[in-house]
C-alpha positions, 0 to 999 in steps of 0.5 A: 469516155475512156479511150479504147485499148488495143484489141487482144493480140495487137500492139499499140502503135508507138507514139514516138521514136528515140533516135541517136546519131554517132560517128564511130570513128572506126572504133578508135579514140580521136587520135587512133591511139586506142581501140574502144569499140566495146566501151562505145557499145556499152555507152550506146546501149545505155541511151536506149535508142530505138534507132541508131544512125552510125557513120564511119563504121567498119565492115572489115579490116584485115590488118586490125583484126589480126593485130588487136586482141579484142577485135570482134569477129563480126562486122562492127555494126553487128557487134554494136547491134548485139542483142538490143537492135535485132535489125540492122542495115549497112551501106558500104562507102569506102573500100580499100585493100584491107577492108571497108567502112560506111554508114549503118542503121540499127533498129528495134523495128523491122527494116523492110527495105534499105538502099545505099546511095553513093553520093561521092563526087570526085577524088578519094572521099567516098560518101553515102546516104543509107535509106531504110524503111521501118515498119512499126507495129499497128502503123499504116504508114512506114517510117523512113530514115536516112543515115548521112555522111557528107563530104568535107568540101563545101561544093561537094556537100552542096551537090550531095544535099541536092542529091538528098533532096532528090532521093526524098522526092523520089523515094519517100511518100509525101505523108510518111514520117522521115528522119535524116541524121548523121555527120553533115560536115556542115560547119557553115550551116548551109544545109538548113536552108537547102533541106527545108526548101528542097525537102521540107526537112527541119533540124530538131535542135534548131526547132527546139533550141534555136541553134544546131548543137555543137558536136565537134571536136567531142572534147571541146565542141565548137562546130555543129557538124552532126544533125537530126532533121525531120519531116512529118514528125514532131520533136521532144527534148533533143539532147546533147549527151554529157561529155563523159564518157563520150568525149573520148569515144569518138571525135564527134559528140553524139546526138539524141532526140525523141521524135513524135510520130 
């Protein structure tokens, strides 16, 4: 028998989400020689992701805005969202005299709630976990996403991963699809076990290909620092994007995956 179609005036629930994670490096090339945010925006748009996880995205910077000709008037996450992602949320992590930067989530679907968790441990490194709840059409259960940027020190990361597991247990319903993506700085691969045991999260490249994708440095990736983890969701065709144009748009190569709901 032919499946019934959605009733008039309703929208069929999406069967999957295309997600992307990228460290924007504050809109500059790897060695901060050139401002390339407009070029980065065009490259991100070509991917056509439903949800984009951004790390090291600038909110404001008074010095750059006065010295760089094509500096956007809007915060960088709004400039990147443009007309393609009508919904966005920003979590400010690092604040300094001339501005601030943090994590952001861009979404084609409504963000009905967001909360930024400060997971900085000690010292000058400021890190955060931006938790957003997405409401997809005709779905009874919301999709939860967390944009992560963890510390450089291993003992900091271990504490931050434990905090992430606590957030998942406290704020994410057990039956809700969950996607956690971002820059984990986890060059030794310790996060996989911690997140699987503490939050039942599994990394999509490890699931599909047997190993995490190498993303750093973008010009010749040797370290697997960037990740996409899921719970209550399947994975189809995770992809490391080609070197060009991405190798000069950030110090991290972006990751993309189709997540089945």
